C-alpha positions as CSV (number, residue, x, y, z in Angstrom):
1,M,41.7,26.9,34.8
2,G,42.1,28.8,31.7
3,E,42.5,25.9,29.2
4,E,39.5,24.4,27.1
5,A,38.1,21.1,28.1
6,A,36.4,18.6,25.8
7,E,32.6,18.3,26.3
8,V,31.8,14.6,25.9
9,V,28.5,12.8,25.9
10,V,29.0,9.4,27.5
11,R,27.6,6.3,25.6
12,I,25.2,5.3,28.6
13,N,21.4,5.6,28.2
14,H,20.1,6.8,31.5
15,P,17.9,9.8,32.1
16,R,20.2,11.0,35.0
17,L,23.2,11.2,32.5
18,D,21.4,13.5,30.1
19,N,24.5,15.9,30.3
20,V,27.9,16.7,28.8
21,F,30.9,15.9,31.2
22,H,34.1,17.9,30.8
23,Y,37.5,16.2,30.3
24,R,41.0,17.3,29.9
25,I,43.1,16.6,26.7
26,P,46.4,14.9,27.5
27,Q,49.5,16.8,26.3
28,K,50.6,14.1,24.0
29,M,47.2,13.5,22.4
30,D,46.1,15.6,19.3
31,K,42.9,17.5,19.9
32,P,39.8,15.4,19.0
33,Q,37.6,16.6,16.3
34,L,33.9,17.3,16.9
35,G,32.1,14.0,16.4
36,M,34.9,11.8,17.3
37,R,34.5,8.9,19.4
38,V,36.8,8.8,22.6
39,K,37.1,6.5,25.7
40,V,36.8,8.4,29.1
41,P,37.2,7.3,32.8
42,F,33.6,7.4,34.3
43,G,33.3,6.4,37.9
44,H,35.4,3.3,38.4
45,R,35.2,2.1,34.6
46,V,36.2,3.5,31.1
47,V,33.4,4.2,28.9
48,E,32.9,5.4,25.3
49,G,31.6,8.8,24.4
50,W,31.5,11.2,21.7
51,V,33.1,14.8,21.8
52,V,30.4,17.5,21.1
53,G,32.1,20.7,21.8
54,Y,34.8,22.6,23.7
55,S,34.3,25.1,26.6
56,K,36.1,26.3,29.7
57,P,34.8,24.7,32.8
58,R,34.1,26.6,36.1
59,E,37.4,27.3,38.2
60,G,38.4,24.9,40.9
61,I,36.9,21.7,39.2
62,H,39.4,18.9,38.9
63,L,39.0,17.4,35.4
64,R,40.0,13.8,34.4
65,E,41.7,13.1,31.0
66,I,40.5,11.5,27.8
67,A,41.8,8.0,27.9
68,E,42.0,7.3,24.1
69,I,40.8,8.5,20.8
70,T,39.1,5.4,19.2
71,V,38.5,6.3,15.6
72,T,40.6,7.9,13.0
73,E,37.6,10.0,11.4
74,P,34.6,11.7,13.4
75,D,31.4,9.7,13.7
76,F,29.4,12.8,12.9
77,T,29.7,15.8,10.7
78,E,29.0,19.2,12.1
79,E,25.7,19.1,10.3
80,M,24.7,15.9,12.0
81,L,26.1,17.4,15.4
82,Q,23.7,20.2,15.2
83,L,20.8,17.9,14.0
84,A,21.4,15.7,17.1
85,H,21.3,18.9,19.2
86,W,18.0,20.1,17.6
87,M,16.5,16.9,18.1
88,A,17.4,16.4,21.6
89,G,16.0,19.7,22.6
90,Y,12.6,19.4,20.2
91,Y,11.9,15.8,21.2
92,M,12.9,16.1,24.9
93,H,15.3,13.1,24.5
94,P,18.7,12.7,25.9
95,L,21.5,13.6,23.6
96,S,23.2,10.2,24.0
97,E,20.2,8.5,22.7
98,I,20.0,10.6,19.6
99,L,23.8,10.2,18.9
100,E,23.3,6.3,19.3
101,L,20.5,6.5,16.7
102,M,22.6,8.3,14.4
103,S,25.9,6.3,14.9
104,P,27.5,4.9,11.6
105,P,27.7,1.0,11.3
106,K,30.5,-0.9,12.4
107,A,33.7,-1.4,9.9
108,P,33.7,-5.1,9.0
109,K,36.6,-7.2,10.2
110,R,37.7,-8.1,6.7
111,P,38.8,-5.0,4.9
112,L,36.1,-3.6,2.3
113,E,37.6,-1.9,-0.7
114,L,35.3,1.0,-1.7
115,T,35.4,1.9,-5.4
116,T,33.6,4.5,-7.3
117,P,30.6,2.7,-8.9
118,E,30.0,3.0,-12.6
119,S,27.0,4.9,-14.0
120,L,25.0,2.8,-16.2
121,P,21.9,4.7,-17.2
122,Q,19.6,2.4,-19.3
123,H,16.4,4.7,-19.2
124,A,14.1,1.6,-19.8
125,E,11.4,3.7,-21.3
126,E,11.5,7.2,-22.4
127,I,8.1,8.7,-21.3
128,V,6.6,12.0,-22.8
129,L,5.5,14.1,-19.6
130,T,2.3,15.7,-19.5
131,D,2.1,19.4,-19.3
132,E,1.3,19.3,-15.5
133,Q,4.2,16.9,-15.1
134,Q,6.5,19.2,-17.0
135,A,5.4,22.2,-15.3
136,A,6.2,20.6,-11.7
137,L,9.6,19.2,-13.0
138,T,10.5,22.8,-14.3
139,A,9.7,24.5,-11.0
140,I,11.8,21.9,-9.1
141,I,14.8,22.2,-11.6
142,D,14.7,26.1,-11.5
143,A,15.0,25.9,-7.7
144,L,17.9,23.4,-7.9
145,K,19.5,25.7,-10.3
146,R,19.4,28.6,-7.7
147,Q,21.0,26.7,-5.1
148,E,19.1,28.4,-2.5
149,G,16.9,25.7,-1.3
150,G,13.1,25.4,-1.7
151,S,10.2,23.4,-0.3
152,F,7.4,21.8,-2.7
153,L,4.3,19.9,-2.2
154,L,4.0,17.7,-5.2
155,Y,0.1,17.2,-4.9
156,G,-0.8,14.7,-7.5
157,V,-3.6,12.3,-7.9
158,T,-2.8,8.5,-7.6
159,G,-1.4,7.0,-10.8
160,C,-0.6,10.7,-12.2
161,G,3.4,9.8,-12.7
162,K,4.9,11.6,-9.8
163,T,7.8,9.0,-10.0
164,E,8.6,10.3,-13.7
165,V,8.9,13.8,-12.2
166,Y,11.1,12.4,-9.3
167,L,13.5,10.6,-11.8
168,R,14.0,13.8,-13.9
169,A,14.5,16.1,-10.8
170,A,17.1,13.6,-9.5
171,Q,18.8,13.7,-13.0
172,A,19.0,17.4,-12.7
173,A,20.4,17.3,-9.3
174,L,23.0,14.8,-10.4
175,D,23.9,17.1,-13.4
176,L,24.7,20.0,-10.9
177,G,27.0,17.7,-8.8
178,C,24.6,17.1,-6.0
179,Q,23.4,13.8,-4.2
180,V,19.8,12.8,-3.9
181,L,17.9,11.2,-0.8
182,Y,14.8,9.4,-1.7
183,L,12.6,8.3,1.1
184,V,9.9,5.8,1.0
185,P,7.6,4.7,3.9
186,E,8.3,1.0,3.8
187,I,11.3,-1.1,3.6
188,A,9.0,-3.6,1.1
189,L,9.1,-0.6,-1.2
190,T,12.8,-0.1,-1.5
191,P,13.5,-2.9,-4.1
192,Q,10.8,-1.7,-6.6
193,K,12.2,1.9,-6.3
194,E,15.6,0.7,-6.4
195,A,15.2,-1.0,-9.7
196,I,13.3,2.0,-11.2
197,F,16.2,4.5,-10.3
198,Q,18.8,1.9,-11.3
199,S,17.5,1.9,-14.7
200,W,18.2,5.5,-14.9
201,F,21.4,6.0,-12.8
202,G,22.9,2.6,-12.7
203,E,25.3,1.7,-9.9
204,E,25.1,5.2,-8.5
205,V,22.0,4.1,-6.6
206,A,22.4,2.6,-3.1
207,V,19.8,1.6,-0.5
208,W,19.7,1.8,3.2
209,H,17.6,0.0,5.8
210,H,18.1,-2.2,8.9
211,R,17.8,-5.4,7.0
212,L,21.1,-5.0,5.0
213,S,24.1,-6.9,6.3
214,G,26.8,-5.5,8.2
215,R,29.1,-5.2,5.2
216,E,26.3,-3.8,3.0
217,K,25.6,-1.1,5.7
218,Y,29.1,0.0,5.8
219,R,29.7,0.0,2.1
220,N,26.6,2.1,1.4
221,W,27.2,4.4,4.4
222,E,30.7,5.2,3.3
223,G,29.8,5.4,-0.4
224,I,27.4,8.0,0.4
225,K,29.8,9.9,2.8
226,R,32.7,10.0,0.1
227,G,30.4,10.8,-2.6
228,Y,30.6,7.7,-4.4
229,Y,26.9,7.0,-4.4
230,K,24.8,9.8,-5.9
231,V,21.2,8.6,-4.7
232,L,20.1,6.7,-1.6
233,I,16.8,5.1,-1.3
234,G,15.4,4.0,1.9
235,P,12.7,4.4,4.7
236,R,13.1,6.8,7.5
237,S,16.1,5.7,9.1
238,A,17.9,6.8,5.6
239,V,17.5,10.5,6.8
240,F,20.5,10.0,8.9
241,A,22.9,9.2,6.0
242,P,26.2,11.5,5.9
243,F,25.8,13.1,2.4
244,K,28.9,14.8,1.1
245,R,26.7,17.1,-1.1
246,L,23.1,16.9,-0.5
247,G,21.0,18.7,-3.1
248,L,17.6,17.1,-3.4
249,I,15.3,15.2,-0.9
250,I,12.1,13.5,-2.0
251,I,9.7,12.2,0.4
252,D,7.3,9.8,-1.4
253,E,4.0,9.3,0.2
254,E,4.8,12.1,2.7
255,H,1.6,11.7,4.6
256,D,2.3,8.1,5.6
257,S,2.6,7.6,9.2
258,A,5.4,4.9,8.9
259,Y,7.8,8.0,8.8
260,K,7.2,8.5,12.4
261,Q,9.3,6.5,14.6
262,Q,7.1,4.7,17.3
263,E,9.9,3.6,19.6
264,K,12.4,5.5,21.6
265,P,14.0,7.8,20.6
266,Y,10.9,9.1,18.8
267,Y,10.9,11.3,15.7
268,H,9.5,12.1,12.3
269,A,11.4,11.7,9.4
270,R,9.6,14.5,7.6
271,Q,10.8,17.0,10.1
272,L,14.1,15.8,10.0
273,A,14.2,16.0,6.4
274,L,12.9,19.4,6.3
275,W,15.7,20.5,8.8
276,R,18.4,18.9,6.6
277,A,17.1,20.5,3.6
278,R,17.3,24.1,5.2
279,Y,20.9,23.5,6.4
280,N,22.2,22.2,2.9
281,K,20.0,24.8,1.0
282,A,18.7,21.7,-0.7
283,V,15.3,21.5,-2.3
284,I,12.9,19.1,-0.7
285,V,9.8,17.7,-2.6
286,L,7.0,16.2,-0.5
287,G,4.9,14.1,-2.8
288,S,1.5,12.7,-2.0
289,A,-2.2,12.2,-3.5
290,T,-3.4,12.9,0.0
291,P,-1.0,15.2,1.8
292,S,-0.6,15.3,5.7
293,L,-2.8,18.0,7.2
294,E,0.5,19.5,8.4
295,S,1.9,19.8,4.9
296,Y,-1.4,21.0,3.8
297,T,-1.5,23.8,6.2
298,A,2.1,24.7,5.5
299,A,1.2,25.0,1.8
300,A,-2.0,27.1,2.6
301,A,0.2,29.5,4.6
302,G,2.7,29.9,1.8
303,K,5.8,28.0,3.7
304,T,5.8,25.4,0.8
305,Q,5.1,25.8,-3.0
306,V,2.2,23.5,-4.4
307,L,2.8,21.8,-7.6
308,T,-0.4,20.2,-8.6
309,I,-1.0,17.2,-11.1
310,K,-4.7,16.7,-11.3
311,K,-4.9,14.1,-14.3
312,R,-3.5,10.8,-15.0
313,P,-1.6,10.4,-18.2
314,P,-3.3,9.6,-21.4
315,G,-4.9,6.2,-21.4
316,R,-5.2,5.9,-17.6
317,Y,-8.5,6.9,-16.0
318,L,-9.6,7.5,-12.6
319,P,-11.8,4.6,-11.2
320,R,-15.4,5.0,-10.9
321,V,-16.5,4.6,-7.0
322,S,-19.5,2.8,-5.7
323,V,-20.5,3.0,-2.0
324,V,-22.2,0.1,-0.2
325,D,-24.1,0.8,3.2
326,M,-23.4,-2.3,5.2
327,K,-26.3,-1.4,7.6
328,E,-28.7,-2.2,4.8
329,E,-26.9,-5.4,4.1
330,V,-27.4,-6.4,7.9
331,R,-31.0,-5.4,7.4
332,E,-31.5,-7.7,4.5
333,G,-29.8,-10.7,6.4
334,N,-26.4,-10.7,4.8
335,L,-23.9,-11.1,7.5
336,S,-21.0,-11.8,5.2
337,S,-17.9,-9.6,5.0
338,L,-18.7,-9.3,1.2
339,S,-21.7,-7.2,0.2
340,R,-24.0,-8.6,-2.6
341,Y,-23.0,-5.9,-5.1
342,L,-19.1,-6.5,-4.5
343,L,-19.5,-10.4,-4.7
344,E,-21.3,-9.7,-8.2
345,Q,-18.5,-7.4,-9.5
346,I,-15.8,-10.0,-8.5
347,R,-17.5,-12.6,-10.3
348,L,-17.8,-10.3,-13.4
349,R,-14.2,-9.4,-13.3
350,L,-13.1,-13.0,-12.9
351,A,-15.2,-14.1,-15.6
352,K,-13.2,-11.6,-17.8
353,E,-9.9,-12.9,-16.5
354,E,-9.3,-9.4,-14.9
355,Q,-7.8,-9.1,-11.4
356,V,-9.4,-8.1,-8.0
357,I,-7.7,-6.4,-4.9
358,L,-9.6,-6.7,-1.6
359,F,-8.6,-4.5,1.3
360,L,-9.2,-5.1,4.8
361,N,-8.9,-1.9,6.7
362,R,-7.6,-3.3,10.0
363,R,-5.1,-0.6,10.9
364,G,-4.3,-0.8,14.6
365,Y,-7.5,-2.7,15.6
366,A,-9.1,-1.6,18.8
367,P,-12.0,-3.2,20.7
368,L,-14.9,-1.0,19.7
369,V,-18.6,-1.3,20.5
370,F,-21.0,-0.2,17.6
371,C,-24.8,-0.5,17.0
372,P,-25.6,-2.7,14.0
373,S,-28.6,-0.9,13.2
374,C,-27.5,2.6,12.8
375,G,-23.7,2.0,13.0
376,E,-23.2,4.4,15.9
377,V,-19.7,3.9,17.7
378,L,-19.9,5.8,21.1
379,K,-17.4,8.7,21.4
380,C,-16.1,10.7,24.4
381,R,-18.1,14.0,24.8
382,N,-14.9,15.7,26.0
383,C,-12.4,14.7,23.4
384,S,-14.2,13.4,20.3
385,I,-12.4,10.2,20.4
386,S,-14.0,6.6,20.3
387,L,-14.5,4.9,23.5
388,I,-12.5,1.6,24.0
389,Y,-14.1,-1.5,25.6
390,H,-12.2,-3.0,28.6
391,K,-12.9,-6.7,28.9
392,Q,-11.6,-6.8,32.5
393,T,-13.8,-4.1,33.9
394,R,-16.5,-4.5,31.1
395,D,-16.9,-0.7,30.6
396,L,-16.1,1.9,28.0
397,R,-13.1,4.3,28.4
398,C,-11.6,7.3,26.9
399,H,-7.8,6.8,26.4
400,Y,-7.3,10.6,26.5
401,C,-9.0,11.7,29.4
402,N,-10.2,8.4,31.1
403,I,-13.8,9.2,31.4
404,R,-15.8,5.7,31.8
405,R,-19.3,4.7,31.0
406,A,-21.1,1.3,31.0
407,V,-21.8,-0.2,27.7
408,P,-25.5,0.7,27.0
409,E,-28.3,-1.9,26.6
410,V,-29.9,0.6,24.3
411,C,-28.4,2.5,21.5
412,P,-28.3,6.2,22.5
413,S,-28.6,7.2,18.8
414,C,-31.4,5.1,17.4
415,G,-32.9,3.2,20.4
416,N,-32.2,-0.2,19.0
417,R,-32.6,-2.7,21.7
418,K,-30.9,-5.9,20.2
419,G,-27.5,-5.0,21.7
420,M,-24.2,-3.9,20.5
421,R,-21.6,-5.5,18.9
422,F,-17.7,-5.5,18.4
423,L,-16.4,-3.8,15.3
424,G,-14.0,-5.7,13.0
425,T,-13.4,-8.8,10.9
426,G,-10.1,-11.0,10.7
427,I,-8.4,-11.4,7.4
428,Q,-8.1,-15.0,7.7
429,K,-11.8,-15.3,8.1
430,V,-12.3,-13.4,5.0
431,E,-9.9,-15.6,3.1
432,K,-12.0,-18.8,4.2
433,E,-15.3,-17.2,3.1
434,L,-13.5,-16.3,-0.5
435,N,-12.4,-20.0,-1.0
436,E,-15.9,-21.2,0.0
437,I,-17.8,-18.9,-2.2
438,L,-15.5,-18.9,-5.1
439,P,-13.7,-22.2,-5.1
440,D,-12.1,-21.7,-8.4
441,S,-10.5,-18.5,-8.0
442,R,-6.8,-18.1,-7.0
443,V,-6.7,-16.1,-3.7
444,V,-3.3,-14.8,-2.2
445,R,-3.1,-12.9,1.2
446,L,-0.8,-10.2,1.9
447,D,-0.4,-9.3,5.5
448,Y,2.1,-9.5,8.5
449,D,1.8,-13.1,8.9
450,T,2.4,-14.1,5.2
451,T,5.3,-11.7,4.8
452,R,7.4,-12.6,7.8
453,K,9.9,-14.7,5.8
454,K,12.6,-12.9,3.8
455,G,11.5,-12.4,0.1
456,A,7.9,-13.2,0.8
457,F,6.5,-9.8,0.3
458,Q,8.3,-9.6,-3.2
459,R,7.3,-13.4,-4.0
460,I,3.5,-12.7,-3.3
461,L,3.4,-9.2,-5.3
462,G,5.4,-10.9,-8.1
463,S,3.1,-13.9,-8.5
464,F,0.0,-11.5,-8.7
465,Y,1.8,-9.1,-11.0
466,R,2.4,-12.3,-13.3
467,R,-1.2,-13.1,-13.0
468,E,-0.6,-16.2,-11.1
469,A,-3.4,-15.2,-8.9
470,D,-7.0,-13.6,-9.3
471,I,-7.6,-11.8,-6.1
472,L,-5.0,-10.2,-3.7
473,L,-6.5,-10.0,-0.3
474,G,-4.5,-7.8,2.1
475,T,-4.2,-5.1,4.8
476,Q,-2.8,-1.6,4.3
477,M,0.4,-3.0,2.6
478,V,-1.6,-3.1,-0.7
479,A,-2.3,0.5,-0.5
480,K,1.1,1.5,-1.1
481,G,2.8,2.4,-4.4
482,H,2.0,-0.9,-6.1
483,D,1.3,-0.8,-10.1
484,F,-0.9,-3.6,-11.2
485,P,-2.1,-3.3,-14.8
486,G,-4.3,-6.2,-14.4
487,V,-6.5,-5.0,-11.5
488,T,-9.9,-3.5,-12.7
489,L,-11.7,-3.8,-9.4
490,V,-10.7,-2.9,-5.6
491,G,-13.1,-3.9,-3.0
492,V,-12.6,-1.9,0.6
493,L,-14.3,-4.3,3.0
494,N,-14.6,-2.1,6.0
495,A,-13.7,1.4,5.3
496,D,-14.6,2.8,8.5
497,L,-12.9,0.8,11.0
498,S,-9.9,3.1,11.1
499,L,-12.5,6.0,11.5
500,N,-13.4,4.8,15.0
501,L,-10.0,4.3,16.7
502,P,-9.3,6.4,19.5
503,D,-7.1,8.8,17.7
504,F,-7.7,12.3,16.6
505,R,-6.1,11.6,13.1
506,S,-8.7,8.7,12.5
507,A,-10.5,10.7,9.8
508,E,-7.5,11.7,8.1
509,H,-6.1,8.1,8.0
510,T,-9.4,7.0,6.6
511,F,-9.6,9.4,4.0
512,Q,-5.8,8.7,3.0
513,L,-6.2,5.0,3.0
514,L,-9.5,5.0,0.8
515,T,-7.8,7.3,-1.6
516,Q,-4.7,5.5,-1.8
517,V,-6.3,2.1,-2.0
518,A,-8.7,3.3,-4.8
519,G,-5.6,4.5,-6.7
520,R,-4.8,0.9,-7.4
521,A,-7.5,0.4,-9.8
522,G,-7.4,1.2,-13.4
523,R,-3.9,1.4,-14.0
524,G,-3.8,-0.4,-17.1
525,S,-5.8,0.3,-20.3
526,Q,-9.1,-1.0,-18.7
527,P,-11.2,1.4,-16.7
528,G,-11.6,0.6,-13.1
529,E,-14.1,0.5,-10.4
530,V,-13.7,0.7,-6.5
531,V,-16.4,-0.8,-4.3
532,V,-16.3,0.9,-0.7
533,Q,-18.2,-1.1,1.9
534,T,-19.1,1.1,5.0
535,L,-21.4,1.5,8.0
536,Y,-21.1,5.4,7.6
537,P,-21.5,6.4,3.9
538,D,-22.3,10.0,4.8
539,H,-19.2,10.7,6.9
540,Y,-17.1,13.4,5.6
541,S,-13.9,11.4,5.2
542,I,-15.6,8.7,3.3
543,T,-17.8,11.0,1.1
544,A,-14.7,13.1,0.2
545,A,-12.6,10.2,-0.8
546,C,-15.3,8.5,-2.7
547,Q,-16.1,11.7,-4.7
548,G,-12.5,12.7,-5.0
549,D,-13.3,16.1,-3.1
550,H,-10.0,16.6,-1.4
551,H,-10.6,20.4,-0.8
552,Y,-14.0,19.5,1.2
553,F,-12.3,17.2,3.3
554,Y,-9.3,19.2,4.2
555,R,-11.7,22.1,5.1
556,E,-13.8,20.1,7.3
557,E,-10.9,18.4,9.0
558,M,-9.1,21.6,9.5
559,R,-12.4,23.2,11.1
560,R,-12.6,20.3,13.6
561,R,-8.8,20.3,14.4
562,R,-8.9,24.0,15.1
563,S,-12.0,24.0,17.3
564,L,-10.2,21.3,19.4
565,E,-6.7,22.6,19.2
566,Y,-5.3,19.4,17.8
567,P,-2.2,19.5,15.5
568,P,-1.4,21.3,13.5
569,F,-3.2,24.0,15.4
570,G,-2.0,23.0,18.8
571,E,0.9,20.7,20.1
572,L,0.7,17.3,21.8
573,I,3.0,15.7,24.3
574,R,2.4,12.1,25.4
575,L,3.9,10.9,28.8
576,R,4.0,7.2,28.9
577,L,4.4,5.4,32.4
578,T,5.2,1.7,32.4
579,G,5.9,-0.6,35.2
580,D,5.1,-4.1,36.7
581,D,3.0,-2.9,39.6
582,E,-0.2,-1.3,38.3
583,E,-1.1,0.5,41.5
584,K,2.3,2.4,41.3
585,V,2.0,3.3,37.7
586,I,-1.6,4.7,38.4
587,S,-0.3,6.5,41.6
588,L,2.6,8.0,40.0
589,S,0.6,8.9,36.9
590,A,-1.9,10.8,38.8
591,Q,0.8,12.6,40.8
592,I,2.5,13.7,37.7
593,A,-0.6,15.0,36.2
594,E,-1.6,17.1,39.2
595,E,1.7,18.7,39.6
596,L,1.8,19.4,35.7
597,R,-1.6,21.0,36.1
598,C,-0.3,23.4,38.8
599,I,2.7,24.2,36.7
600,L,1.0,24.5,33.3
601,T,-2.4,26.1,34.0
602,P,-1.0,29.6,33.7
603,Y,0.3,28.9,30.2
604,Q,-3.2,27.7,29.0
605,L,-1.9,23.9,28.6
606,S,-4.5,21.1,29.1
607,V,-3.3,18.1,31.1
608,L,-5.5,15.0,30.3
609,G,-5.7,12.0,32.1
610,P,-4.0,9.9,33.7
611,A,-5.7,7.2,31.3
612,P,-4.9,3.6,30.3
613,A,-2.8,3.0,27.2
614,S,-4.7,1.6,24.2
615,V,-3.0,-1.8,25.1
616,V,-2.9,-1.4,29.0
617,R,-0.5,-4.6,29.6
618,V,2.4,-5.6,27.4
619,K,4.8,-8.3,28.5
620,G,3.7,-8.0,32.0
621,Y,4.1,-4.3,32.0
622,Y,1.1,-1.9,32.8
623,R,1.0,1.3,30.8
624,Y,-0.7,4.6,31.5
625,Q,-0.6,7.9,29.8
626,V,-0.9,11.6,30.6
627,M,-1.6,13.9,27.7
628,L,-0.4,17.6,27.3
629,K,-2.3,19.7,24.8
630,G,-1.7,23.5,23.9
631,K,1.3,25.5,23.1
632,C,4.0,23.3,24.7
633,R,7.1,24.5,23.2
634,P,7.8,27.6,25.4
635,V,7.4,25.4,28.6
636,R,9.4,22.4,27.5
637,R,12.0,23.1,30.1
638,K,9.4,23.3,32.9
639,I,7.9,20.0,31.8
640,R,11.3,18.4,31.7
641,E,12.3,19.6,35.2
642,C,9.2,18.4,36.7
643,L,9.8,15.0,35.2
644,E,13.4,14.5,36.1
645,V,12.4,14.5,39.8
646,Y,10.1,11.4,39.0
647,Q,12.4,9.7,36.6
648,K,14.7,8.8,39.6
649,N,11.9,6.2,40.4
650,N,13.5,3.3,38.8
651,S,10.3,1.1,39.4
652,V,8.5,3.2,36.7
653,I,9.7,4.4,33.3
654,I,8.6,7.7,32.1
655,N,8.9,8.0,28.2
656,I,8.3,11.4,26.7
657,E,6.8,11.5,23.3
658,V,6.4,14.9,21.3
659,D,3.8,15.0,18.5
660,P,2.6,11.3,19.2
661,F,0.9,9.0,16.5
662,G,-1.2,6.2,17.5
663,F,-3.3,6.0,20.7
């Protein structure tokens, strides 16, 4: 058979269908463009799929014909098809899953007229840039003018005015006829950023996220595709938008773990943005006061140019930081969530009609056991990861290698015999305590429970900004990108809770959170103070954050990661097995781990586990995991081939996650 056949990925998500299927093009049908959606016969039914290529099939194969082309334009550009193929290979996901993730929104039933928006730049307030801001902007604009791409790490302290640099860089890109992608870590931040960018670029700004209505999604998607909109703002999903001429990508707070998709198909928006920047020869700016270790090491290796802003603009000062050792508070008989010093400072600020933010570090709470005398949290000797208490078996386990140990009656660190305790405090308990101790203060809470309703997030922040509340009590939501001029005191109630999560990134997350939260203080004309409550005042992540010594933190963290071969000095792949029969899940996990050890040992890859997931049972399903650590890329095909045999077992689901976050 000499004729070319269409390669079609069928729109069915199943591990055994991770393949392309060949179909003949009927004589009376125009040749479908790459990326077009078609209907094809598949078994005894007709299903949708996408044309992803053309090739000559093997001789002697009988091919069925494409039944119908269902669209007038391709769903995917050549760029997005290439990105999908890269993602499928790197993340070890079926191509159909990736294409489904990237597919455009449905056209509304009622026709939607797309018009070129009017640009109404208002430039609300012309701010004179500092020398550091101007130097960073000049480097970005020079790269834009060369039109050869370029990668920058904009490394600036909190409150230094990175947004002012972003706005002017975006203006330069638009002046060159290019479009801009501006990524933010959370949907909740899009209205704030949209308002800022619209004050410069008017109606040329669009947003993208899953909470938009169907008509809004279609309008914004098509507007970007046709070049009507020049700036797109959104969280990680906005990285899939079909730009007509992408020239600048900005990733704000690039270190934030929200850029990592935690559900199938797994991906990291930063990696995808870097890929798209290379493809389009676009400039990419990664902005953060606390860069991810991946970006920091890339900059150290010369792969990314560093642009540094060390000072806040005139009239804004970095806050003073005070550290409270909570072990001393316990010894003195204070069992409250608030130290005596923090409570004293809250009263002083309220008396001066200033505002306070209290941050409860409750990131991914896990049942940890610690010694109230010395603060020791037990760690795995093999993995340097905190051990997790399992209520059913009443023991401690490592969620990497599955080592077990009993809860000690005597602290192995200090010999305390008064018993171990669970680490962590609920936010509602803190709110109740504040209302009892400070009955005249106005307290608002910002967490998942209080922001479920549409618009609640903006209402709470708006009331605090208008000074209708004195104290804002919140989880990590308060750490991201908010600017409250009235805040002169920030209290971090349990700085070390995230430090003890069973995650090799726990020190990095702690350092980033403390630095970001501290950055909320002193953004107005009044100097600010940050009070950090901790059981571990001498831990390097807490010391570095409190002293503003970023180089010390990165140096120490890189040394530790390198010695254990954790990313970015090694690679991780997590295999998560899920099923309703725990014995079957455990048995299959052990079987897979053993076979992978046999296959991968010659390649110097470590196979850890199987071990229970951090939350073993979810909605009646048991979850266990196997971790692969080392140089995984050269042997991914071998890993896939091994797992394909086991994926035929429909009673246990096997998920593959490359570069996992959260354990």
